[in-house]
C-alpha positions as CSV (number, residue, x, y, z in Angstrom):
1,X,-34.0,11.8,-24.6
2,X,-32.3,8.4,-24.6
3,X,-33.9,5.2,-23.3
4,X,-31.5,5.1,-20.3
5,X,-32.3,8.7,-19.3
6,X,-36.0,8.0,-19.6
7,X,-35.7,4.8,-17.6
8,X,-33.7,6.4,-14.8
9,X,-35.9,9.5,-14.7
10,X,-33.0,11.9,-15.3
11,X,-29.4,11.9,-16.3
12,X,-27.3,9.0,-14.9
13,X,-25.1,11.4,-12.9
14,X,-27.9,13.3,-11.2
15,X,-29.7,10.0,-10.4
16,X,-26.5,8.5,-8.9
17,X,-26.0,11.6,-6.7
18,X,-29.6,11.4,-5.5
19,X,-29.4,7.7,-4.8
20,X,-26.1,8.1,-2.8
21,X,-27.6,11.0,-0.8
22,X,-30.8,9.0,0.0
23,X,-28.8,5.9,0.8
24,X,-26.7,7.9,3.3
25,X,-29.7,9.4,5.0
26,X,-31.5,6.0,5.2
27,X,-28.3,4.3,6.4
28,X,-27.8,6.9,9.1
29,X,-31.4,6.6,10.3
30,X,-31.1,2.8,10.4
31,X,-27.8,3.1,12.3
32,X,-29.5,5.5,14.8
33,X,-32.3,2.9,15.4
34,X,-29.8,0.1,15.4
35,X,-31.5,-1.7,12.5
36,X,-29.6,-3.8,10.0
37,X,-30.8,-5.0,6.6
38,X,-30.3,-8.6,7.8
39,X,-32.3,-7.8,10.9
40,X,-35.1,-6.4,8.8
41,X,-35.2,-9.6,6.7
42,X,-35.1,-11.9,9.8
43,X,-37.8,-9.8,11.4
44,X,-40.0,-10.1,8.3
45,X,-39.6,-13.9,8.2
46,X,-40.3,-14.1,11.9
47,X,-43.5,-12.0,11.4
48,X,-44.7,-14.1,8.5
49,X,-44.0,-17.3,10.6
50,X,-46.0,-15.9,13.5
51,X,-48.9,-14.9,11.3
52,X,-49.0,-18.4,9.8
53,X,-48.7,-20.1,13.2
54,X,-51.5,-17.9,14.4
55,X,-53.7,-18.7,11.4
56,X,-53.0,-22.5,11.8
57,X,-53.7,-22.3,15.5
58,X,-57.0,-20.5,14.8
59,X,-58.1,-23.1,12.2
60,X,-57.2,-25.8,14.7
61,X,-59.3,-24.2,17.5
62,X,-62.3,-23.7,15.1
63,X,-62.0,-27.3,14.1
64,X,-62.0,-28.4,17.7
65,X,-65.1,-26.2,18.5
66,X,-66.9,-27.9,15.5
67,X,-66.0,-31.3,16.9
68,X,-67.2,-30.4,20.4
69,X,-70.4,-29.1,19.0
70,X,-70.9,-32.1,16.8
71,X,-70.7,-34.4,19.8
72,X,-73.9,-32.8,21.1
73,X,-75.7,-31.7,17.9
74,X,-75.4,-34.9,15.8
75,X,-76.9,-37.3,18.4
76,X,-79.7,-34.8,19.1
77,X,-80.4,-34.5,15.4
78,X,-80.5,-38.2,15.0
79,X,-82.9,-38.6,17.9
80,X,-85.1,-35.9,16.4
81,X,-85.1,-37.7,13.1
82,X,-85.9,-41.1,14.6
83,X,-88.7,-39.8,16.8
84,X,-90.0,-37.1,14.5
85,X,-91.4,-39.5,11.9
86,X,-95.2,-39.6,11.4
């Protein structure tokens, strides 16, 4: 068995026929759903962008909650430290 045949998983001709047949099936399915390869790539980038925006927005909200809490907690802690001494 040659290295090319081993790499391809069969003879080059049979692999080519299988790839053409599968490409035709997938292409017909994508055309039926009105999906284009460029649309898939754009959709993937839009999804990644929305996930990153969501993550950054969440970090920002958590940071604001920490600041809001610190406005109350830190002064109370300081007061307890000053008046808690023996």
